[in-house]
N, CA and C atoms as an extended XYZ file, in Angstrom:
375
Properties=species:S:1:pos:R:3:atomname:S:1:resname:S:1:resid:I:1 pbc="F F F"
N       211.914      139.002      163.746 N   MET     1
C       212.104      139.400      162.575 CA  MET     1
C       211.173      138.834      161.646 C   MET     1
N       210.656      139.542      160.470 N   ARG     2
C       209.609      139.072      159.730 CA  ARG     2
C       210.499      139.048      158.277 C   ARG     2
N       209.716      138.012      157.635 N   HIS     3
C       210.320      137.656      156.456 CA  HIS     3
C       209.299      137.615      155.402 C   HIS     3
N       209.443      138.011      154.090 N   GLU     4
C       208.311      137.974      153.237 CA  GLU     4
C       208.782      137.071      151.978 C   GLU     4
N       207.702      136.325      151.582 N   VAL     5
C       207.872      135.418      150.466 CA  VAL     5
C       206.914      135.826      149.163 C   VAL     5
N       207.746      136.172      147.989 N   VAL     6
C       207.014      136.745      146.939 CA  VAL     6
C       206.703      135.567      146.012 C   VAL     6
N       205.437      135.032      145.695 N   LEU     7
C       205.064      133.877      144.962 CA  LEU     7
C       204.695      134.798      143.520 C   LEU     7
N       205.038      133.756      142.596 N   GLY     8
C       204.465      134.342      141.348 CA  GLY     8
C       205.666      135.088      140.605 C   GLY     8
N       205.148      135.495      139.327 N   THR     9
C       206.066      136.503      138.503 CA  THR     9
C       205.995      137.846      139.055 C   THR     9
N       207.098      138.529      138.668 N   GLU    10
C       207.218      139.767      139.082 CA  GLU    10
C       206.591      140.678      137.933 C   GLU    10
N       205.835      141.719      138.272 N   ARG    11
C       205.135      142.567      137.356 CA  ARG    11
C       205.979      143.503      136.520 C   ARG    11
N       206.101      143.577      135.170 N   ARG    12
C       206.879      144.374      134.428 CA  ARG    12
C       206.000      144.771      133.390 C   ARG    12
N       205.636      146.165      133.525 N   ARG    13
C       204.629      146.421      132.319 CA  ARG    13
C       205.435      147.109      131.041 C   ARG    13
N       204.790      147.203      130.063 N   ARG    14
C       205.478      147.944      128.950 CA  ARG    14
C       204.627      148.837      128.424 C   ARG    14
N       205.088      150.108      128.214 N   TRP    15
C       204.402      151.301      127.930 CA  TRP    15
C       204.761      151.765      126.270 C   TRP    15
N       203.607      152.026      125.491 N   SER    16
C       204.084      152.579      124.364 CA  SER    16
C       204.324      154.083      124.456 C   SER    16
N       205.015      154.833      123.428 N   ASP    17
C       205.351      156.075      123.462 CA  ASP    17
C       204.034      156.993      123.722 C   ASP    17
N       203.002      156.441      122.853 N   GLU    18
C       201.668      157.352      122.964 CA  GLU    18
C       201.062      157.341      124.453 C   GLU    18
N       201.174      156.146      125.082 N   ALA    19
C       200.626      155.891      126.403 CA  ALA    19
C       201.531      156.702      127.393 C   ALA    19
N       202.955      156.785      127.181 N   LYS    20
C       203.750      157.845      127.931 CA  LYS    20
C       203.319      159.066      127.751 C   LYS    20
N       203.198      159.439      126.368 N   LEU    21
C       202.865      160.935      126.245 CA  LEU    21
C       201.399      161.317      127.054 C   LEU    21
N       200.507      160.461      126.735 N   GLY    22
C       199.246      160.806      127.333 CA  GLY    22
C       199.533      160.898      129.015 C   GLY    22
N       200.205      159.922      129.718 N   ILE    23
C       200.438      160.224      131.029 CA  ILE    23
C       201.048      161.347      131.384 C   ILE    23
N       202.244      161.735      130.626 N   LEU    24
C       202.976      162.975      130.913 CA  LEU    24
C       202.379      164.186      130.685 C   LEU    24
N       201.248      164.162      129.790 N   SER    25
C       200.506      165.386      129.581 CA  SER    25
C       199.532      165.623      130.745 C   SER    25
N       199.473      164.661      131.659 N   GLU    26
C       198.399      164.873      132.808 CA  GLU    26
C       199.028      165.704      133.882 C   GLU    26
N       200.541      165.885      133.807 N   VAL    27
C       201.144      166.592      135.015 CA  VAL    27
C       200.855      168.090      134.801 C   VAL    27
N       200.359      168.755      135.811 N   GLY    28
C       199.993      170.339      135.542 CA  GLY    28
C       198.449      170.433      135.375 C   GLY    28
N       197.848      169.416      134.835 N   VAL    29
C       196.369      169.733      134.497 CA  VAL    29
C       195.654      169.630      135.870 C   VAL    29
N       194.744      170.421      136.129 N   ASP    30
C       193.985      170.794      137.491 CA  ASP    30
C       194.825      170.604      138.529 C   ASP    30
N       195.921      171.035      138.463 N   GLY    31
C       196.845      171.157      139.717 CA  GLY    31
C       197.730      169.764      139.822 C   GLY    31
N       197.570      168.722      139.178 N   TRP    32
C       198.088      167.472      139.426 CA  TRP    32
C       199.750      167.673      139.320 C   TRP    32
N       200.367      167.047      140.262 N   THR    33
C       201.886      167.004      140.263 CA  THR    33
C       202.430      165.671      139.727 C   THR    33
N       203.589      165.656      139.727 N   VAL    34
C       204.214      164.357      139.305 CA  VAL    34
C       203.917      163.268      140.166 C   VAL    34
N       203.863      163.409      141.460 N   SER    35
C       203.663      162.393      142.508 CA  SER    35
C       202.073      162.023      142.222 C   SER    35
N       201.245      163.057      141.835 N   ASP    36
C       199.696      162.700      141.822 CA  ASP    36
C       199.651      161.754      140.503 C   ASP    36
N       200.386      162.157      139.428 N   VAL    37
C       200.089      161.317      138.173 CA  VAL    37
C       200.669      159.999      138.500 C   VAL    37
N       201.816      159.905      138.975 N   ALA    38
C       202.514      158.474      139.465 CA  ALA    38
C       201.671      157.780      140.104 C   ALA    38
N       201.052      158.302      141.028 N   ARG    39
C       200.173      157.527      141.998 CA  ARG    39
C       198.905      157.141      141.503 C   ARG    39
N       198.389      157.863      140.505 N   HIS    40
C       197.065      157.362      139.900 CA  HIS    40
C       197.469      156.393      138.902 C   HIS    40
N       198.541      156.236      138.327 N   HIS    41
C       198.768      155.362      137.106 CA  HIS    41
C       199.697      154.038      137.912 C   HIS    41
N       199.901      154.102      139.195 N   ASP    42
C       200.835      153.060      139.875 CA  ASP    42
C       202.109      153.074      139.386 C   ASP    42
N       202.556      154.209      139.393 N   LEU    43
C       203.885      154.397      138.925 CA  LEU    43
C       204.808      155.161      140.157 C   LEU    43
N       206.156      155.087      139.728 N   THR    44
C       207.063      155.880      140.684 CA  THR    44
C       207.333      157.253      140.120 C   THR    44
N       207.619      158.163      140.774 N   ARG    45
C       207.968      159.428      140.290 CA  ARG    45
C       209.077      159.538      139.218 C   ARG    45
N       209.973      158.457      139.435 N   GLN    46
C       211.177      158.351      138.751 CA  GLN    46
C       210.760      157.738      137.229 C   GLN    46
N       209.610      157.209      137.172 N   HIS    47
C       209.113      156.782      135.763 CA  HIS    47
C       208.956      158.037      134.951 C   HIS    47
N       208.242      158.907      135.617 N   ILE    48
C       207.780      160.053      134.795 CA  ILE    48
C       208.994      160.806      134.464 C   ILE    48
N       209.963      161.015      135.349 N   TYR    49
C       211.121      161.826      135.018 CA  TYR    49
C       211.980      161.068      133.835 C   TYR    49
N       212.166      159.832      133.990 N   GLN    50
C       212.787      158.863      133.050 CA  GLN    50
C       212.142      159.067      131.669 C   GLN    50
N       210.623      158.924      131.641 N   TRP    51
C       210.140      159.046      130.290 CA  TRP    51
C       210.161      160.424      129.760 C   TRP    51
N       210.217      161.503      130.581 N   ARG    52
C       210.483      162.856      129.872 CA  ARG    52
C       211.713      162.844      129.120 C   ARG    52
N       212.776      162.418      129.828 N   ARG    53
C       214.201      162.494      129.301 CA  ARG    53
C       214.253      161.545      128.074 C   ARG    53
N       213.761      160.318      128.030 N   GLU    54
C       213.797      159.551      126.856 CA  GLU    54
C       212.769      160.247      125.732 C   GLU    54
N       211.663      160.610      125.900 N   LEU    55
C       210.722      160.988      125.034 CA  LEU    55
C       211.437      162.443      124.349 C   LEU    55
N       212.084      163.224      125.322 N   ARG    56
C       212.920      164.520      124.740 CA  ARG    56
C       214.014      163.885      123.867 C   ARG    56
N       214.613      162.978      124.105 N   ARG    57
C       215.712      162.435      123.366 CA  ARG    57
C       215.360      161.945      121.923 C   ARG    57
N       213.956      161.392      121.937 N   LYS    58
C       213.485      161.001      120.626 CA  LYS    58
C       213.093      162.051      119.888 C   LYS    58
N       212.861      163.154      120.486 N   GLY    59
C       212.224      164.412      119.794 CA  GLY    59
C       210.515      164.355      119.934 C   GLY    59
N       209.936      163.538      120.949 N   LEU    60
C       208.570      163.559      121.031 CA  LEU    60
C       208.222      164.548      122.226 C   LEU    60
N       208.997      164.970      123.075 N   TRP    61
C       208.399      165.865      124.154 CA  TRP    61
C       209.219      167.053      123.893 C   TRP    61
N       208.286      168.193      124.197 N   PRO    62
C       208.902      169.582      123.907 CA  PRO    62
C       210.054      169.890      124.864 C   PRO    62
N       210.995      170.597      124.392 N   GLU    63
C       212.071      171.213      125.295 CA  GLU    63
C       211.597      172.022      126.327 C   GLU    63
N       211.984      172.065      127.676 N   PRO    64
C       211.350      173.088      128.366 CA  PRO    64
C       211.794      174.471      128.175 C   PRO    64
N       211.106      175.412      128.532 N   GLY    65
C       211.317      176.711      128.325 CA  GLY    65
C       211.229      177.230      126.705 C   GLY    65
N       210.776      176.430      125.805 N   GLY    66
C       210.691      176.769      124.475 CA  GLY    66
C       209.591      177.701      124.295 C   GLY    66
N       209.744      178.603      123.262 N   ALA    67
C       208.704      179.533      123.042 CA  ALA    67
C       207.517      178.864      122.161 C   ALA    67
N       206.472      179.127      122.807 N   THR    68
C       205.207      178.684      122.152 CA  THR    68
C       204.368      180.156      121.552 C   THR    68
N       204.048      179.903      120.263 N   PHE    69
C       203.359      181.130      119.803 CA  PHE    69
C       201.945      180.813      119.591 C   PHE    69
N       200.993      181.607      120.068 N   LEU    70
C       199.645      181.254      120.043 CA  LEU    70
C       198.882      182.519      119.437 C   LEU    70
N       197.886      182.089      118.705 N   PRO    71
C       196.951      183.328      117.997 CA  PRO    71
C       196.512      184.301      119.123 C   PRO    71
N       196.299      185.378      118.998 N   VAL    72
C       195.910      186.437      119.789 CA  VAL    72
C       194.865      187.212      119.111 C   VAL    72
N       193.842      187.293      119.862 N   GLU    73
C       192.667      188.226      119.253 CA  GLU    73
C       192.862      189.539      119.889 C   GLU    73
N       193.078      190.593      119.157 N   MET    74
C       193.069      191.738      119.781 CA  MET    74
C       191.845      192.655      119.534 C   MET    74
N       191.310      193.474      120.507 N   THR    75
C       190.157      194.297      120.287 CA  THR    75
C       190.769      195.778      120.772 C   THR    75
N       190.006      196.785      119.852 N   ALA    76
C       190.217      198.127      120.101 CA  ALA    76
C       189.543      198.586      121.384 C   ALA    76
N       190.427      199.463      122.130 N   ILE    77
C       189.716      199.963      123.329 CA  ILE    77
C       189.521      201.449      123.119 C   ILE    77
N       188.247      201.768      123.071 N   LEU    78
C       188.014      203.023      122.622 CA  LEU    78
C       188.007      204.056      123.823 C   LEU    78
N       187.746      203.601      124.887 N   GLU    79
C       187.775      204.419      126.160 CA  GLU    79
C       188.860      203.819      127.269 C   GLU    79
N       189.342      204.745      128.200 N   GLU    80
C       190.116      204.205      129.280 CA  GLU    80
C       189.491      203.284      130.025 C   GLU    80
N       188.169      203.496      130.322 N   THR    81
C       187.357      202.487      131.148 CA  THR    81
C       186.368      201.626      130.249 C   THR    81
N       186.097      200.412      130.869 N   VAL    82
C       185.294      199.505      130.084 CA  VAL    82
C       184.126      199.291      131.091 C   VAL    82
N       182.994      199.059      130.493 N   ARG    83
C       181.637      198.869      131.375 CA  ARG    83
C       181.472      197.356      131.472 C   ARG    83
N       181.152      196.712      132.626 N   ASP    84
C       180.773      195.380      132.748 CA  ASP    84
C       179.439      195.152      132.552 C   ASP    84
N       178.785      194.031      132.836 N   GLU    85
C       177.346      193.703      132.477 CA  GLU    85
C       176.522      194.444      133.419 C   GLU    85
N       176.903      194.952      134.490 N   ALA    86
C       176.232      195.625      135.566 CA  ALA    86
C       176.201      197.234      135.150 C   ALA    86
N       177.009      197.604      134.160 N   GLY    87
C       177.313      198.972      133.861 CA  GLY    87
C       178.286      199.593      134.653 C   GLY    87
N       178.849      199.128      135.501 N   ALA    88
C       179.833      199.679      136.441 CA  ALA    88
C       181.186      199.795      135.581 C   ALA    88
N       181.902      200.840      135.703 N   ALA    89
C       183.126      201.131      135.103 CA  ALA    89
C       184.330      200.419      135.681 C   ALA    89
N       185.166      199.839      134.766 N   ARG    90
C       186.453      199.263      135.313 CA  ARG    90
C       187.466      199.391      134.424 C   ARG    90
N       188.502      199.119      134.677 N   ARG    91
C       189.941      199.283      133.839 CA  ARG    91
C       189.907      198.246      132.865 C   ARG    91
N       190.386      198.410      131.504 N   PRO    92
C       190.542      197.297      130.786 CA  PRO    92
C       191.773      196.370      131.167 C   PRO    92
N       191.723      195.057      130.893 N   GLU    93
C       192.737      194.244      131.258 CA  GLU    93
C       192.879      193.162      130.310 C   GLU    93
N       194.207      192.632      130.324 N   ILE    94
C       194.403      191.560      129.412 CA  ILE    94
C       194.239      190.255      130.089 C   ILE    94
N       193.726      189.294      129.366 N   VAL    95
C       193.399      187.834      129.970 CA  VAL    95
C       194.186      187.100      129.127 C   VAL    95
N       195.062      186.132      129.819 N   VAL    96
C       195.964      185.111      129.170 CA  VAL    96
C       195.274      183.716      129.835 C   VAL    96
N       194.781      183.057      128.851 N   VAL    97
C       194.503      181.729      129.206 CA  VAL    97
C       195.449      180.628      128.935 C   VAL    97
N       196.072      179.919      130.105 N   LEU    98
C       197.321      179.041      129.893 CA  LEU    98
C       196.734      177.655      129.614 C   LEU    98
N       197.611      176.802      129.143 N   ARG    99
C       197.238      175.440      128.677 CA  ARG    99
C       196.616      174.548      129.861 C   ARG    99
N       197.083      174.995      131.161 N   ASN   100
C       196.476      174.271      132.234 CA  ASN   100
C       195.051      174.689      132.803 C   ASN   100
N       194.579      175.622      131.721 N   GLY   101
C       193.155      176.309      132.206 CA  GLY   101
C       193.080      177.358      133.086 C   GLY   101
N       194.277      177.696      133.641 N   ARG   102
C       194.401      178.942      134.621 CA  ARG   102
C       194.286      180.210      133.858 C   ARG   102
N       193.634      181.388      134.385 N   GLU   103
C       193.861      182.610      133.667 CA  GLU   103
C       194.812      183.663      134.384 C   GLU   103
N       195.326      184.380      133.644 N   LEU   104
C       196.244      185.428      134.198 CA  LEU   104
C       195.678      186.755      133.645 C   LEU   104
N       195.318      187.607      134.521 N   ARG   105
C       194.651      188.979      134.204 CA  ARG   105
C       195.616      189.943      134.584 C   ARG   105
N       196.042      190.977      133.749 N   CYS   106
C       196.702      192.231      133.993 CA  CYS   106
C       196.526      193.168      133.174 C   CYS   106
N       197.100      194.248      133.474 N   GLU   107
C       196.672      195.627      132.740 CA  GLU   107
C       197.500      195.839      131.372 C   GLU   107
N       196.789      196.456      130.662 N   PRO   108
C       197.449      196.521      129.166 CA  PRO   108
C       198.889      197.067      129.190 C   PRO   108
N       199.306      197.929      129.986 N   GLY   109
C       200.719      198.350      129.931 CA  GLY   109
C       201.874      197.687      130.386 C   GLY   109
N       201.510      196.441      131.019 N   ILE   110
C       202.417      195.638      131.519 CA  ILE   110
C       203.558      195.464      130.615 C   ILE   110
N       205.049      195.410      131.289 N   GLU   111
C       206.203      195.198      130.304 CA  GLU   111
C       206.187      193.762      130.068 C   GLU   111
N       206.931      193.389      128.894 N   GLU   112
C       206.930      192.065      128.303 CA  GLU   112
C       207.623      191.182      129.255 C   GLU   112
N       208.762      191.751      129.939 N   ALA   113
C       209.484      190.761      130.855 CA  ALA   113
C       208.599      190.380      132.049 C   ALA   113
N       207.912      191.278      132.762 N   MET   114
C       207.168      191.246      133.709 CA  MET   114
C       206.032      190.099      133.312 C   MET   114
N       205.418      190.382      132.305 N   LEU   115
C       204.429      189.326      131.802 CA  LEU   115
C       204.823      187.833      131.747 C   LEU   115
N       206.148      187.780      131.002 N   THR   116
C       206.791      186.624      131.023 CA  THR   116
C       206.974      185.817      132.273 C   THR   116
N       207.465      186.584      133.177 N   ARG   117
C       207.688      186.147      134.444 CA  ARG   117
C       206.504      185.477      135.202 C   ARG   117
N       205.318      186.259      135.165 N   LEU   118
C       204.009      186.199      135.620 CA  LEU   118
C       203.575      184.674      135.149 C   LEU   118
N       203.707      184.640      133.565 N   ILE   119
C       203.217      183.300      132.873 CA  ILE   119
C       203.906      182.178      133.406 C   ILE   119
N       205.260      182.357      133.601 N   ARG   120
C       206.044      181.149      134.201 CA  ARG   120
C       205.583      180.777      135.476 C   ARG   120
N       205.272      181.897      136.319 N   ALA   121
C       205.109      181.547      137.846 CA  ALA   121
C       203.650      180.989      138.058 C   ALA   121
N       202.670      181.242      137.051 N   VAL   122
C       201.310      180.692      137.125 CA  VAL   122
C       201.368      179.318      136.475 C   VAL   122
N       202.135      179.160      135.425 N   GLU   123
C       202.208      177.764      134.929 CA  GLU   123
C       202.757      176.636      135.870 C   GLU   123
N       203.851      177.056      136.456 N   THR   124
C       204.551      176.231      137.552 CA  THR   124
C       203.747      176.022      138.876 C   THR   124
N       202.825      177.034      139.195 N   ALA   125
C       202.204      176.900      140.412 CA  ALA   125
C       201.327      175.782      140.634 C   ALA   125
C-alpha cells in the first residue's frame, strides 16, 4: 500500500470576475471545449460551469439562447447568377460569420426557422 504526504500549504487561488469572464469567453473559440479551457488554465471543468452560474446570477454572463441582433449589410442582387473572380457563374449565397469565426453559407431563399437551427448547430459544433 502506498501513502502520500503533502507538505506545505494547499493551493487556493482567487479569481476576479474579469478574469473569470476572460477564461469563460475562451470556450468555443477555435473549437476549444470546456475541458480544453479548464486544462489550459489548470482548472476543473466544474470551475467553468460554476463560474457560468455565478456570473449569470450576477448578471455579468449572458443568458443562453438569448437573441443577439447584429448589423447586416444587404446588397442588391441584379441577376440570378453571380460571377466569381474567375468569371464562372455561381448562385448567390448568404454568408453568416459567427462569433467563433466559423462561416455558414446558404441560399437566399432559406426559411428563417431552418437558418436559426443551422446557426445553433454550427455554434455548438
